[in-house]
Each structure stands twice: as C-alpha cells, then as structure tokens.
C-alpha positions as CSV (number, residue, x, y, z in Angstrom):
1,X,1.4,19.2,-8.3
2,X,1.9,16.0,-6.2
3,X,3.2,12.8,-7.7
4,X,2.3,9.5,-5.9
5,X,3.9,6.2,-6.7
6,X,2.5,2.9,-5.3
7,X,4.6,-0.2,-4.8
8,X,4.3,-3.6,-3.1
9,X,1.3,-5.2,-4.8
10,X,1.3,-8.8,-5.9
11,X,-0.5,-12.1,-5.6
12,X,-1.3,-13.9,-2.4
13,X,-3.5,-16.7,-1.2
14,X,-6.7,-16.1,0.7
15,X,-5.9,-15.5,4.4
16,X,-2.5,-14.1,3.7
17,X,-1.0,-10.7,4.1
18,X,0.4,-8.0,1.9
19,X,1.7,-4.5,2.4
20,X,1.5,-1.8,-0.2
21,X,3.4,1.5,0.0
22,X,3.0,5.0,-1.5
23,X,5.8,7.5,-1.9
24,X,4.8,11.1,-2.3
25,X,6.8,13.8,-4.1
26,X,5.9,16.1,-1.3
27,X,6.4,15.7,2.4
28,X,3.2,15.3,4.4
29,X,2.0,18.2,6.5
30,X,-0.7,19.0,8.9
31,X,-3.7,19.5,6.5
32,X,-3.0,16.5,4.3
33,X,-5.5,13.8,3.8
34,X,-3.8,10.7,2.5
35,X,-5.8,7.7,1.4
36,X,-6.1,4.4,-0.4
37,X,-8.9,3.4,-2.7
38,X,-9.3,0.4,-4.9
39,X,-11.1,-0.5,-8.1
40,X,-11.8,-3.9,-9.5
41,X,-12.8,-4.5,-13.1
42,X,-16.3,-3.6,-13.8
43,X,-16.8,-2.1,-10.3
44,X,-16.9,1.5,-8.9
45,X,-14.1,2.9,-7.0
46,X,-14.2,2.0,-3.3
47,X,-12.6,3.9,-0.4
48,X,-10.3,1.7,1.6
49,X,-8.6,3.8,4.2
50,X,-7.5,7.3,4.9
51,X,-5.4,9.2,7.4
52,X,-5.7,12.9,8.3
53,X,-2.1,13.8,9.1
54,X,-2.8,16.7,11.5
55,X,-4.6,14.5,14.1
56,X,-3.4,11.1,12.9
57,X,-7.1,10.3,12.5
58,X,-7.6,7.1,10.6
59,X,-10.7,6.0,8.7
60,X,-11.6,2.7,7.0
61,X,-14.1,1.4,4.6
62,X,-16.6,-1.1,6.1
63,X,-15.3,-4.0,3.9
64,X,-11.8,-3.7,5.4
65,X,-12.3,-2.7,9.0
66,X,-10.4,-4.9,11.4
67,X,-8.2,-6.4,8.6
68,X,-6.4,-3.4,7.1
69,X,-4.2,-0.8,8.8
70,X,-3.1,2.5,7.3
71,X,-0.1,4.3,8.7
72,X,2.6,6.8,7.9
73,X,5.9,5.2,7.0
74,X,9.4,6.5,7.8
75,X,10.7,9.5,5.9
76,X,7.7,11.9,6.2
77,X,6.4,11.1,2.7
78,X,5.5,7.5,2.7
79,X,2.0,6.0,3.3
80,X,1.6,2.3,4.0
81,X,-1.4,-0.1,3.9
82,X,-1.0,-3.3,5.8
83,X,-3.6,-5.9,4.6
84,X,-4.2,-9.0,6.6
85,X,-6.6,-11.9,6.2
86,X,-7.0,-11.1,2.6
87,X,-10.0,-12.3,0.7
88,X,-10.6,-12.9,-3.0
89,X,-13.0,-9.9,-3.0
90,X,-10.0,-7.7,-2.0
91,X,-8.5,-8.3,-5.5
92,X,-8.3,-4.9,-7.2
93,X,-6.0,-2.1,-8.4
94,X,-5.0,-0.2,-5.3
95,X,-4.4,3.6,-5.6
96,X,-2.8,6.1,-3.3
97,X,-4.5,9.5,-3.2
98,X,-4.3,12.8,-1.5
99,X,-5.9,16.1,-0.9
100,X,-3.4,18.7,0.5
101,X,-5.9,21.1,2.2
102,X,-8.3,19.1,4.3
103,X,-9.7,18.5,7.8
104,X,-10.5,15.5,9.8
105,X,-14.2,15.5,8.8
106,X,-13.4,16.4,5.2
107,X,-10.9,13.6,5.0
108,X,-13.5,11.0,6.0
109,X,-16.1,12.5,3.7
110,X,-13.6,12.3,0.8
111,X,-12.9,8.6,1.6
112,X,-16.6,7.8,1.4
113,X,-17.1,9.5,-2.0
114,X,-13.5,8.7,-3.2
115,X,-12.8,12.3,-4.1
116,X,-9.1,13.4,-4.0
117,X,-7.0,16.0,-5.7
118,X,-4.2,13.7,-6.7
119,X,-3.9,10.0,-7.2
120,X,-1.2,7.5,-8.3
121,X,-1.3,5.0,-11.1
122,X,-2.0,2.1,-8.8
123,X,-0.6,-1.3,-7.9
124,X,-2.4,-4.6,-8.5
125,X,-3.4,-6.9,-5.6
126,X,-4.7,-10.3,-6.5
127,X,-6.0,-12.8,-3.9
128,X,-6.8,-16.3,-4.9
C-alpha cells in the first residue's frame, strides 16, 4: 500500500505560476510510474503529466504541454508539478497517482486513460 499526500495548491491569477508537490510513503524505484491528474466539477478526470522513473521519461497532456513541468523532488519520494502561465481552465482538484510496476510505454498509456493503482486525496488549484 502506498500513501500519497499532495500539497501546495491554492489560488492564483491567470498568467501566474504555482507548484504542487506529492510526498509518497514509499521511495521511488525503477519501475514506478508517477503522475498527476486533475478533475474539475462536472468533468472527467484528465491526465496532466507523468514520469517513468526508470528512464526519467516524461509525458504531458495536450492541454498543459509547454506550460507544466513534472519532476522528481529531493529525497527520493517527492514528485513536483511546476505550473506556469496558468489559465482559468486549469482550475481543478489535482491528484498525485502512481503505479509501482510499469514501463515507459505503460506509463504513458496510463496517463491517457488515467488509470493508476494508488492516488492521493488531492489539492485544489483555482485560477481566476
């Protein structure tokens, strides 16, 4: 069982930046797929970004490409999402998620269908 805890959400004006973080109860290892997805009220879950730890492969949803950056933080169990040039349509609850046994191609596929083994409780991001 992996516990994920998100932090760093908040409110920001359009065009601004925000960084959210995810702390995992387990250290990342080679076959981990770590990801962020979001869900706005009345909308389906949307894959935002993912990283396959083994090859440091990074994947992004079309809506955030060029604006968001996913990366491992210090400590070996922290995932970060840097969000720049935020838009009102980025407003949503942001969730951290993981699948512990994955591959680069599987990690990308999971991001597209938002299908992970564990997820956190989320952190709210509001852009006005």
